[in-house]
C-alpha positions as CSV (number, residue, x, y, z in Angstrom):
1,M,11.8,-25.7,2.0
2,E,12.8,-28.7,-0.8
3,L,13.4,-31.9,2.5
4,L,9.7,-29.9,3.8
5,Q,8.3,-30.6,-0.3
6,E,9.8,-34.0,-0.2
7,V,9.0,-35.7,3.4
8,F,5.7,-34.5,4.3
9,Q,4.7,-34.6,0.4
10,V,3.6,-31.0,0.2
11,P,4.0,-29.7,-3.6
12,Q,4.8,-25.9,-2.3
13,V,6.9,-24.0,0.7
14,G,5.8,-20.7,1.3
15,L,8.3,-19.2,3.4
16,K,9.3,-15.0,4.5
17,L,10.0,-13.9,7.1
18,W,9.1,-10.5,9.4
19,P,11.2,-8.1,11.3
20,L,9.6,-8.7,14.9
21,G,8.4,-5.2,17.5
22,A,8.7,-1.8,16.5
23,A,10.8,-2.5,13.8
24,R,7.3,-3.9,11.9
25,L,7.1,0.5,11.5
26,E,11.0,0.9,10.3
27,P,10.0,3.9,7.5
28,G,11.4,2.3,3.6
29,L,11.1,-1.4,4.7
30,E,9.9,-3.3,2.5
31,L,7.8,-6.4,4.0
32,P,6.5,-9.7,2.8
33,L,2.7,-9.1,4.1
34,S,0.6,-5.5,4.3
35,A,0.0,-4.1,8.4
36,E,-3.0,-5.1,8.3
37,Q,-2.5,-9.2,6.6
38,M,0.5,-8.8,9.5
39,D,-2.2,-8.5,11.9
40,R,-3.8,-11.2,10.6
41,V,-1.3,-13.6,11.3
42,D,-0.7,-12.6,14.7
43,Q,-3.8,-13.0,15.7
44,M,-4.1,-16.7,14.2
45,Q,-3.6,-19.0,17.2
46,Q,-3.2,-22.4,14.6
47,P,-2.4,-23.0,11.4
48,L,-5.4,-22.0,8.4
49,C,-6.2,-24.5,6.8
50,G,-9.1,-23.8,3.5
51,S,-9.1,-22.6,0.0
52,P,-6.0,-20.4,-1.3
53,A,-8.7,-17.2,-1.4
54,Q,-8.1,-14.4,0.4
55,K,-4.8,-15.7,2.2
56,P,-1.8,-14.3,2.7
57,G,1.1,-15.2,1.9
58,V,-0.5,-18.1,-1.1
59,Q,1.6,-15.9,-3.6
60,W,4.8,-17.0,-2.7
61,L,4.1,-20.8,-4.0
62,A,5.7,-21.5,-6.6
63,D,3.8,-20.5,-9.5
64,R,2.1,-17.7,-7.2
65,G,-0.6,-20.2,-5.6
66,Q,-2.0,-20.6,-8.9
67,N,-1.8,-24.6,-8.4
68,A,-2.8,-24.9,-5.6
69,R,-6.4,-25.7,-4.7
70,S,-6.2,-25.8,-1.0
71,V,-3.2,-24.6,1.7
72,A,-2.8,-23.6,5.2
73,L,-1.1,-20.6,7.2
74,L,1.6,-21.9,10.3
75,A,2.6,-18.8,11.8
76,L,5.4,-18.8,13.4
77,R,6.7,-17.2,16.4
78,R,9.6,-17.7,18.7
79,G,8.0,-19.1,21.9
80,I,4.4,-17.3,23.2
81,E,5.2,-14.5,21.7
82,P,2.5,-12.7,20.3
83,Q,4.0,-11.7,17.2
84,A,4.2,-14.1,15.0
85,F,7.6,-13.3,12.8
86,G,6.8,-15.2,9.5
87,L,5.0,-17.2,8.4
88,L,5.2,-21.3,6.5
89,V,2.9,-21.6,3.6
90,L,1.9,-25.0,2.1
91,G,-0.2,-25.6,-1.4
92,S,-1.5,-28.4,-2.7
93,A,-3.3,-29.1,-6.3
94,D,-5.5,-32.0,-3.9
95,A,-9.0,-29.6,-2.5
96,D,-8.9,-31.7,0.0
97,R,-5.2,-32.6,1.2
98,F,-6.1,-28.8,3.6
99,H,-9.3,-28.1,4.8
100,A,-11.8,-26.3,7.6
101,Q,-12.6,-28.7,9.7
102,M,-9.0,-31.2,10.0
103,G,-7.5,-31.1,12.9
104,T,-4.6,-29.0,13.2
105,A,-2.2,-30.2,15.4
106,F,0.3,-31.7,13.7
107,L,0.7,-28.6,11.6
108,Q,1.2,-26.4,14.6
109,R,3.4,-29.1,15.8
110,L,5.2,-28.0,12.9
111,A,5.1,-24.7,13.3
112,E,6.9,-25.0,16.0
113,L,9.2,-27.0,14.7
114,V,10.0,-24.3,12.5
115,S,10.3,-21.3,14.7
116,A,12.2,-23.3,16.7
117,A,14.7,-24.2,14.3
118,L,14.9,-20.4,13.4
119,T,15.0,-18.7,16.1
120,P,18.4,-19.1,16.8
121,A,19.7,-17.6,14.0
122,L,17.3,-15.0,13.8
123,S,18.3,-14.6,17.4
124,A,21.6,-12.6,16.0
125,I,19.9,-10.4,13.8
126,W,16.9,-9.5,16.2
127,A,20.0,-8.6,19.1
128,K,21.9,-6.8,16.6
129,E,18.6,-4.2,15.6
130,G,17.6,-4.0,19.2
131,L,14.5,-6.9,19.5
132,A,15.8,-9.2,21.6
133,T,14.0,-7.6,24.4
134,V,10.6,-8.4,23.6
135,S,11.0,-11.6,24.8
136,S,11.3,-10.0,28.4
137,Q,8.8,-7.3,26.9
138,A,6.2,-9.8,26.2
139,A,6.5,-11.5,29.5
140,Q,6.7,-9.0,31.4
141,A,3.0,-7.8,30.1
142,A,1.9,-11.7,31.1
143,A,2.8,-11.3,34.9
144,V,1.1,-8.1,35.3
145,R,-1.5,-9.2,33.4
146,Q,-1.7,-12.4,35.3
147,A,-0.3,-10.4,38.8
148,A,-4.0,-7.9,37.9
149,N,-6.4,-11.2,37.3
150,P,-5.3,-14.4,39.9
């Protein structure tokens, strides 16, 4: 994370990961976000930028995000999976650094690269926990949807 801060000159970076699929529902499992917040991250089709107010994950930043005046939230996914396995939060004291009207292509690519870098290490964990089939299930569901709507 220090490398992200240095290379991209982002003063604050937060990152949390969580399980995929049914493992999210495991009793007693402490997750970094509420189920509602994880659903919100799952629904993100592109990075979410703007004020830190009411955005999940801001509390992971240094000083719990109190000095962040703008943030970018990047959902981390394995390929085209609908469920996110994590959230990368970038924060800045500059209120104009990340704003709702900015282009997000670069941030989207960054999310893809971070996801790809983390996936090999996480794949072993997912396989051990019986989550390795999530990708194939997602691919099968996509194929069924495509076949139903030619």
